[in-house]
Residue, then its C-alpha position, 0 to 999 in steps of 0.5 A: x644852585x639857587x641864588x638864595x643859598x649862595x651865602x649859606x654855602x659860602x659862609x659854611x665853607x668859609x667857617x670850615x676854612x677858618x677851622x682848618x686853616x686859621x689865619x694866615x701868618x702873613x698878608x692877612x686881609x684884615x692886616x692889609x686893611x689896617x695898614x691902609x686905614x693907618x695911612x688914611x689916618x696919617x693924612x686926615x688926622x685932626x683933633x676933631x670929630x668931623x675928621x674922624x667921621x671922614x676917616x670912618x666913611x672913607x675906610x668902611x665905605x671903601x670896604x663895602x664898595x670893594x665887596x659890592x664890586x666883587x659880588x657884582x663881578x661874579x653875580x652871574x656865576x653861582x659857583x664863583x659867588x659861593x667861592x667869593x663868599x667863602x673867601x670873604x667869610x674866612x678873611x673876616x672871621x677869627x674863631x680859630x685864632x681866638x681859640x688858639x690864643x686863649x688856649x696858649x695862655x691857659x696852658x701857660x697859666x696851668x703850668x704856673x708860668x704867669x710871665x709867659x701868660x703876660x707876654x701872650x695876653x696882648x695877642x688876645x686883648x688890649x689890657x695891661x698885662x703887667x697889672x694882672x696876676x694869674x687870676x686877673x689874666x684868667x678873667x681877662x681871657x674868658x672875657x675876651x673870648x666872650x666879647x670876640x665871639x661876637x666881634x670876630x664870628x657872630x657879628x660878621x655872620x649876621x651882616x653877611x646874612x643881611x648884605x652878603x659880601x659887602x656886609x661881611x667886609x663892612x662889619x669887619x672894617x668897622x670893627x677894626x677901625x674901632x680897635x684902631x681909633x675907637x678908644x679914649x686915648x688923648x689922640x683918639x677921644x674925638x677923632x675916633x668917636x665916629x668909629x666907636x659909635x658906628x661899631x656900637x650900632x653894627x655890633x648890636x644885633x650880633x651881640x644879642x644873638x651871641x648872648x642868646x646862643x650862649x644861653x642856649x648852648x651853655x651849661x646853665x641857660x637860666x643862669x645865663x638869661x638871669x645874668x644877661x637881664x640883671x647885669x648887661x645894662x650895668x656894663x659900659x659897653x652896650x654890646x660887650x655887656x650882654x655877651x659877657x654877662x651871658x657867658x658869665x651866667x652860662x659858665x657859672x662864673x663872675x666876670x667884670x671888676x677892676x681892669x686896666x687899659x693903656x695905663x687907665x684903671x677902670x672899675x667895672x661892675x661884677x657880672x653874675x656876682x650873686x651866683x657865680x664863682x671866681x674864674x679858674x684856669x679850667x674855665x678858659x677851655x670851657x669858654x673856648x668850647x662855648x664860643x665854638x658852639x655859639x659860632x656853629x649855632x650862629x652859622x645855622x641861624x644866619x644861613x637860614x635867615x639868609x635863605x629866607x630873606x633872599x627867597x622872599x625877595x626872589 
């Protein structure tokens, strides 16, 4: 087996493993990393950006170093390298769990059980479920599917293509740190600044690829591109903006608007507002299917790019 094909084969096997097995119920590597990062925070926390930057460097740097050491240990065996890449890919992607949670909420909403949908929503995103009615929950699910297609699938594949196993683990570490400390709570406004900014940088290429593939794979490619160009820059997140706007245009719906996080109300711009309709429960399944198509296309793009990059370097 040629070395430049290791990532392609390993990533494909890892994505297949996620499709067939999903995430483990106990002992998930990301959860283990989260507990370790929490322990580091308890030692380092100060209400200061410098302390937060050190926390980010220790945790994200540790994940990259672990990936590099593991890759170095198996570099002489193509089969072991493929197996390691497959295991790392399976550990860091979360497409199956994303689809499962979104569909569970969609089923509850379709059955008219809004309370069950509220109980399930925190498994998918950090919004305040009690502040949402059925329409608000539906919109939150579609937006979360869009954003997490980039964060939980495409972004990891991009960095895996660039840097192999260290890239896979490093991206997931940065994304997890952002979820843990990158929000604007009083405790983390300064401490989490470095994690949030690093996540913006790491997520930039994956978000643009996700938006492009959503336009390609969606029902309305022109609408997706139109919404992306018109509305992405109005979103407060430099990476969620392109993804959510492209999904809105591809699905022909309106996303964005008022939402609540941690007791804080935000008034975000409406995406695809000029041409989209209100989100319906059936759009949850449409968003999940679009996410699946985007993930498979991203695998092809990133695997091919990895072969080309490593082939030229050989």
